[in-house]
C-alpha positions in Angstrom: -21.4 12.8 9.9 -18.3 14.5 11.7 -17.2 18.0 10.1 -16.5 17.3 6.2 -16.2 13.5 6.8 -17.3 12.0 3.9 -20.2 8.8 4.8 -18.2 6.1 3.4 -14.8 6.7 5.0 -16.8 7.6 8.2 -18.4 4.6 8.8 -14.5 3.3 7.9 -12.8 5.4 10.8 -16.2 4.5 12.6 -14.9 0.9 12.4 -11.4 0.8 12.7 -12.2 3.3 16.6 -14.4 0.4 17.1 -11.8 -2.0 16.6 -9.4 0.2 19.0 -11.5 0.2 21.1 -12.9 -3.1 22.1 -10.1 -5.6 21.1 -6.4 -6.1 22.4 -3.0 -4.3 20.4 -1.5 -7.4 18.9 1.6 -8.4 20.2 4.6 -9.0 18.1 7.4 -11.7 18.6 10.9 -12.0 17.0 11.4 -15.3 15.4 13.8 -16.6 13.0 12.8 -17.4 9.5 12.3 -21.2 9.0 13.5 -23.0 5.7 9.8 -22.4 3.7 9.5 -18.6 4.9 13.2 -18.7 3.1 12.1 -21.2 -0.2 9.4 -18.7 -0.4 11.7 -15.0 -0.8 13.5 -17.1 -2.6 11.1 -18.0 -5.2 9.2 -14.6 -5.0 12.4 -12.5 -5.3 14.0 -14.6 -8.4 10.3 -15.3 -10.2 8.9 -12.5 -13.6 6.1 -10.4 -12.7 4.8 -7.5 -15.0 4.9 -6.0 -11.8 8.4 -5.1 -10.4 9.7 -5.2 -13.8 13.4 -3.5 -12.3 13.6 -6.7 -10.0 14.1 -4.6 -6.6 12.6 -7.8 -5.4 16.0 -9.6 -7.0 18.0 -6.9 -5.8 17.7 -7.4 -2.0 17.7 -10.9 -2.1 21.4 -10.1 -3.7 21.6 -7.7 -1.2 21.1 -10.9 1.5 23.2 -13.3 0.1 26.4 -10.6 0.0 25.7 -9.5 3.6 24.4 -6.2 2.6 21.0 -6.6 3.9 19.7 -8.3 6.6 16.9 -10.3 7.5 14.1 -10.0 10.0 11.3 -11.7 11.2 8.2 -11.2 13.3 5.0 -12.5 13.8 1.7 -12.5 15.9 -1.6 -14.8 15.8 -1.8 -13.6 12.2 1.1 -14.7 10.5 4.7 -13.8 9.9 6.4 -10.4 8.6 9.5 -11.7 6.8 10.9 -8.3 6.1 14.4 -8.4 4.0 16.1 -4.3 4.1 19.0 -2.5 4.0 21.4 -2.8 7.6 20.5 -0.5 9.8 18.0 0.8 7.5 14.6 2.7 9.0 11.6 0.9 7.6 9.2 3.8 9.1 6.6 1.8 9.6 4.8 1.5 13.2 4.8 -2.6 14.7 1.4 -1.8 16.6 -0.6 -0.6 12.9 0.4 -3.9 11.3 -0.9 -5.6 13.9 -4.3 -3.8 13.9 -4.3 -4.1 9.8 -4.0 -7.6 10.3 -6.3 -8.1 13.1 -8.6 -6.4 11.2 -8.4 -8.5 8.5 -8.9 -10.9 10.1 -7.0 -13.9 8.0 -4.6 -16.1 9.3 -1.7 -18.2 8.2 -0.9 -14.8 6.7 3.3 -15.0 5.3 4.1 -10.6 4.4 7.3 -11.2 2.7 8.7 -7.3 2.1 11.8 -6.8 0.4 12.5 -3.6 1.9 14.4 -1.6 -1.4 14.9 1.7 -1.1 14.4 2.8 -4.4 12.2 5.9 -4.3 8.5 6.1 -6.8 9.6 8.6 -9.2 7.9 9.8 -12.7 10.1 9.6 -15.5 10.6 12.0 -18.3 7.6 14.3 -19.0 5.9 12.6 -22.0 7.3 9.4 -21.5 4.7 6.8 -20.6 3.6 5.5 -16.4 4.8 1.8 -16.5 4.9 -0.2 -13.0 8.6 0.2 -12.6 6.9 3.8 -11.4 3.9 2.9 -9.4 4.1 -0.1 -8.3 5.3 -2.1 -5.4 3.4 -4.7 -4.5 1.4 -8.0 -5.9 0.3 -11.2 -4.1 -2.9 -14.0 -5.7 -6.0 -13.5 -5.1 -8.1 -15.4 -2.3 -3.9 -16.2 -1.1 -2.0 -15.2 2.6 0.4 -17.5 2.3 2.6 -14.7 -0.3 1.3 -11.5 0.1 4.6 -9.6 -1.3 5.8 -5.5 -1.6 8.8 -4.6 -2.5 9.6 -1.0 -1.5 10.6 0.6 1.4 8.4 3.5 0.7 4.9 3.1 1.3 5.2 0.3 2.2 1.9 0.1 5.5 -0.7 1.0 2.1 0.7 -1.4 -0.1 0.0 -3.5 3.1 -3.4 -3.4 2.9 -3.6 -3.3 -1.3 -2.0 -6.5 -0.6 -4.2 -7.5 2.0 -8.2 -6.6 0.2 -6.3 -8.7 -3.0 -5.6 -12.2 -0.5 -9.0 -12.2 1.7 -11.3 -12.7 -1.6 -12.5 -8.5 -2.6 -11.9 -9.0 -5.7 -15.0 -8.8 -8.0 -14.6 -11.9 -10.6 -16.9 -10.2 -13.6 -15.0 -6.3 -12.9 -11.4 -6.3 -15.6 -8.2 -6.3 -14.4 -8.0 -2.5 -14.1 -12.0 -1.7 -12.4 -10.0 -4.5 -9.6 -7.7 -2.6 -9.3 -8.5 0.9 -9.2 -11.5 -0.5 -6.9 -8.7 -2.0 -4.1 -6.6 1.5 -4.4 -9.9 2.9 -3.0 -10.1 1.4 -0.7 -6.5 0.4 0.5 -6.8 4.8 0.8 -9.1 5.0 2.5 -8.4 2.4 4.9 -4.7 3.9 5.1 -6.2 7.2 6.8 -9.2 4.9 9.0 -6.0 4.1 10.6 -3.4 6.2 10.4 -6.2 8.2 12.4 -6.8 4.9 14.5 -10.4 5.9 14.0 -10.1 9.4 15.1 -12.9 11.6 13.2 -11.4 14.8 14.0 -7.8 13.1 13.0 -9.3 11.6 9.7 -10.8 14.6 7.9 -7.8 15.9 8.5 -5.9 14.1 6.8 -8.3 13.2 3.9 -8.3 16.7 3.3 -4.0 16.7 2.9 -4.4 12.9 1.0 -7.5 14.4 -1.1 -5.3 17.8 -2.1 -2.2 14.9 -2.8 -4.0 13.1 -5.5 -5.2 15.6 -7.5 -1.8 17.4 -7.4 -0.4 13.5 -9.2 -3.6 13.1 -11.5 -3.0 17.0 -12.7 0.7 15.7 -13.2 -0.1 12.5 -14.8 -3.0 14.1 -17.8 -1.0 17.0 -18.3 3.6 15.6 -18.5 2.7 12.2 -19.7 -0.6 12.2 -20.8 -3.1 9.9 -18.9 -6.1 10.4 -20.3 -7.9 6.8 -19.5 -7.7 3.2 -18.6 -5.9 2.8 -21.7 -2.5 4.2 -19.8 -1.2 1.9 -17.2 -1.3 4.5 -14.6 -4.6 5.0 -14.1 -5.9 2.1 -12.7 -4.5 3.3 -9.9 -4.6 7.3 -10.0 -7.1 8.9 -12.1 -10.0 5.8 -11.8 -9.4 5.7 -8.5 -11.3 8.9 -8.5 -14.0 7.7 -10.8 -14.2 4.9 -7.4 -14.2 7.8 -5.0 -16.7 9.8 -6.7 -19.5 6.5 -6.6 -19.3 6.2 -3.4 -20.2 10.2 -2.4 -16.4 11.4 -1.9 -15.3 14.4 -4.0 -11.7 15.3 -4.9 -11.3 18.8 -5.5 -9.3 19.6 -8.6 -6.0 21.5 -8.0 -4.2 23.5 -9.9 -0.6 23.1 -8.2 1.9 20.6 -9.9 4.1 18.9 -7.8 7.7 16.9 -7.6 8.6 14.3 -9.6 7.3 11.7 -6.8 5.1 9.2 -7.8 4.2 7.9 -5.1 0.2 8.1 -4.3 0.4 9.0 -0.7 1.0 12.1 0.8 4.0 12.5 2.3 2.8 14.4 4.7 0.6 10.7 6.2 3.9 9.1 7.0 4.3 10.3 10.9 1.0 9.4 11.8 1.9 5.6 10.2 5.0 5.3 12.6 
């Protein structure tokens, strides 16, 4: 065990370290989307879903049609990423890291549909319920890699990991939806730390301390300002329940005495530097 790195996280970090040391970096190639890609992008953009209640996907599709946005397509041996983004936008990601993430999952034929909407994750006014429009950033059908959807620019790498967990059949059918999401978000958290650290245990320990504080700060705001107490509150599946899942894995999240801003993002902004 390195320092105070939790055992479960240590194992994941070690696996990522081995991946970086033994497997070659993933090569990306710029390409043009094919007709099927455009059809899938339009279908997903115009479809109704409980997760994207404010139509962030549709807004980006319309921006593409009016020339305010552009489309990028990059391919690798594991699949392709289709990005609709505002012209000249900084995607804020590392293609090398995205390649390693897809390599880690080992799936092929993956199609990532990324509507890089710049709308930030923000909490509603104090006393209001926190719903999908405040916390969600993607969706995918279980065991389906042909349309893994991300619809925010913010926290795209975390959402990629979360949705790839669903897409590669890691859900347990007997779990209720709330628990499936809590478990998925928990492992997305741990994999994000491991990949941000590129498998380096000392850096992973530092990043985890930063992230653990962020988790506590967000949960404190949710409890005190928005009355989030149990899985009856929608956002709990991604936040309070995540702490419960971490604890079941032997990972404690220290309590906080601080309260944060109105951001509802799940990842500390301090990790962003390590994901570019």
